[in-house]
N, C-alpha and C positions, 0 to 999 in steps of 0.2 A: 475024168478030167475035172480039174477044179474050175469053178465058175468065177469069173471076175465080178466083184461087187461094184455096182454102179450107184451113184448117188441118185436118189429119186428127185431131189430138188437141186437145181443148179442156180448159183447166185448170179445175179445180173448186176451191172454197174449201178443201177438205180435203186437197189435195195436199201442202201445206207443214206439215202438223201434225207436231210433234215436233222440228222443226229447231232451235228456240230451246233446247230441252232438251239436244240433242246439242251445240250450240255452247257452252252453259254447262258441260256436263260436260267438254268439251275444254279450255276456258279457265280454269276454276276452279282446278285445281292450279297453274297458272302464276301466277295472281293471288295465291294463298296463299303460294307460294314467294317471290314478290317482297315481299309484306307481311312475311313472316318475316325476310327479309334486311334490310329497312328497320328493323324493330324491333331486330334484333341490332346494327346499326350505331348506332342511337340509344342503346342501353344501353351499348355499348362507348365511345361518346363521353362519356356521362355519367360512366362509371367513370374515364376518363382525366382529366376535369375535376376529379373529386373527389380523385384522386391528386395532381394538380398543386396543388390547394388545400391538401391535407394536407402536402405537401412544403414549401410556402411557409410555412405556419404553424409547422411543426416546425423549419424552418431559422431562423426568427425566434426561436423559443424557445431553440434551441441557441446562437444568436448572443448571447443575453442571459446565457449562462453556466449554463443549467440542466443537470442531470444527464441522462445518456442515457435513463434510465427515464422521466423526465418528457417528454423529446422524443418518445419512442416513443408515450407515452400521448396526446400532442397529435395526432400524425400519425394514430393509429388512431381517435381521436375524430372528426376532421374527414373522413378518407378512408373510414371505415366499417370494419366487422369483416372479419377475414381479410386484413388488410394486413401486409406485411413491410416493415420499415424498416431502411435502411442509413445509418449516420452516419459521415462522414469529416471529421476535424478536423485542422487544422494551426494554426500560430501566428496567422494572419491571417484565414483563411476556414474556413467550415463548409459542407459539402454534405450534403444529405439526399435520399435516393431512396426513394420509396414505390412498392410494387408490390402489385397484387391481381388476382384473376380478373375479367375484363371481362364475360364472358357465361357465368355459372355454369350457367344452365338449358339451355345449348346442348349440352354434352357432359359430363354428370355434375357432380359437386360442384366439381371443379377448373376446368373450363372450358378450352377450347382457346386462348383469347386472354388475354393478360396486359396490363393497363393499367399504365403507368408514369408517374410524375411525379417531377421532380427540381427542386431549388432550391438556390441558393448564396447565402449571406449573409456579410457581413463581421462578424467577431467584435467585439462592443462592448468598448470599453476599460474 
């Protein structure tokens, strides 16, 4: 007669206690790191868009014949505080470049990333 095989160890409901906590403790730092990276990319993208908008508005202001101080004021108003503005003019074109820190909270006040936006406009007659 064949003998039935019986398990020598029977599982009890308490054997798996704590595994969810251990899995969460292992996975949570990775989830937080990914979330931080996603937030940093989002902030950097927003900074880039504001620099592009500031450069576009400033280039339009410069094309209308405004003084450099007014052009810088427009760029800083649109792109936000802490921006640096470079204006290059010639007889036909004006180019404005706006730069600022993209992720200031990441590495001190200056931030490791710089967002840049540039725009060129034809000088109005």
